[in-house]
C-alpha positions, 0 to 999 in steps of 0.5 A, a space after each residue: 474695181 473691175 468692170 470687165 465683162 470677162 471678169 471670172 465671177 465664182 459666187 455662191 453661198 453656204 448650202 445645206 447637206 441633209 437627208 435624204 438627197 445629201 449632195 444631190 440636194 445641195 446641188 439642186 439648192 445651189 442651182 435654185 439660187 443661180 450659183 456657179 459655186 457653193 460651200 457645204 459641210 459634210 455633216 452638221 457644222 456643230 459636230 463631227 458625226 459623218 455618214 459613210 461616203 457611199 450615202 452622199 449621193 455624190 455622183 448624181 449631184 456631180 452629174 447635175 452640177 456639171 450638166 449645168 456647165 459648172 465644175 466640182 472644183 468650184 465647190 468648197 467644204 468647210 470643217 465643223 466649228 468645233 474642231 480646234 487645231 490650236 488646242 493645247 490638249 494632246 488628246 484633242 490634237 489627235 482627235 482633230 488630226 484624225 477627223 481632218 484626215 478623214 474629211 480631206 479623204 472624202 473631199 479627194 474622192 469628190 474632186 473638191 480642192 478647197 477645205 476651209 478651216 478655223 485656225 482655232 483657239 489657244 484656250 489656256 495656253 497663249 497665242 504663240 503656242 496656239 499658232 505652233 499647235 495649229 501648224 503642227 496639226 496641219 503638218 500632220 494632216 498634210 503628211 497623212 493625206 499626201 496622196 491628195 491635192 486638197 488645200 487647207 484654207 485657214 479662215 481669217 477670224 474676228 478675234 473673239 476670245 482666244 482665236 489665233 488668226 484675227 491678224 494677217 500676221 498670225 496667218 503668216 506665222 502659221 503658214 511659214 511653219 507649214 512644210 508643204 505650202 502648196 497645200 495651205 491657203 487662206 479664206 478671207 471672211 469680210 465680216 471677220 476681218 472688219 470685226 477684227 479691225 481691218 477697215 475693208 471699206 478701202 479694199 486696195 489698202 487691206 489687200 495690200 496689207 494682206 499681200 505684204 503679210 501673207 501673200 495674195 497667192 495664198 488667197 483661195 476663197 472668200 466668205 462675203 458677209 456684212 457685219 452687225 458690228 462696229 469696226 474692230 468689235 471682235 464679236 463675229 455677227 454676220 448681217 445680210 448684204 447691205 444691211 450692216 456696218 460694212 455696206 453693199 457698195 464695199 462688198 461689191 468692190 471686194 467681189 469685183 476687185 482685180 485681186 480677187 478675180 480668181 477667188 471663189 466667193 460664198 455668202 454666209 448671211 442670216 436667214 430671213 423669216 426662216 428662208 435663205 436669202 441667197 437668191 436675191 443677195 446673189 442677184 443684187 451683187 451680180 447686178 451691183 444694185 441694192 434692193 431693200 427687199 427685207 423692208 419691202 415685201 414686194 421685193 422679196 423674191 426667194 424661190 
């Protein structure tokens, strides 16, 4: 773990994108949590309905973000959950390609570089077919957005049901089939890989395993989450930082590890009493000191 004062920490959280301010409101929320990076969806994560880009209020948000000394390139967009690039359904493949192309074009307009995508589920086919379908969809999307430099970041999954990327080798199998590999990357989710069976309490070992299977050069961003589950349970249930099975000290090690220095990191932890916990969680992680704020109201400092 690095203790260098010049460690290039880019840390934020999942931020809302809602009317009437949209992107300007997202930036204001991120700044309130003292973030220098963040992730958002271009609409509700549960559907593919999207407002016209002209209504994003993007320029106002960009001006505010940059006036605080930060870069739009340190902001990530996440694809909605319901998009399934591994689907065996041909009509759904066409729908998925069309949506991804339109979303990536929106990112390009904003100057955002990284787009996180769940690799999907193979449904009533099989793992090999699901991997092949995912690679086909991504190749088509990259071909149709060849005037952009947006990188599609495949997210590591927990192994729930027929998810195709619960193992690093699955990601490697997809990436090897991508023609323009400069347009593909990986987003490691700490909760997901723990639930998938990787004992991340030893970051050196797991990152070496990732490097051997996929390559650290493909690691572009991370989701930093604790887990409500035991190692290898394949359930995907996020927990607040320091209150789960992974633990605070382990997550600090991942954040400040030498091999993740250049990687953008965002939290996706549960709300507590209807409030986003990101301000205090980010403060704890930056200081590397855990505070039991949930069980002690005197420590609850969420603006």
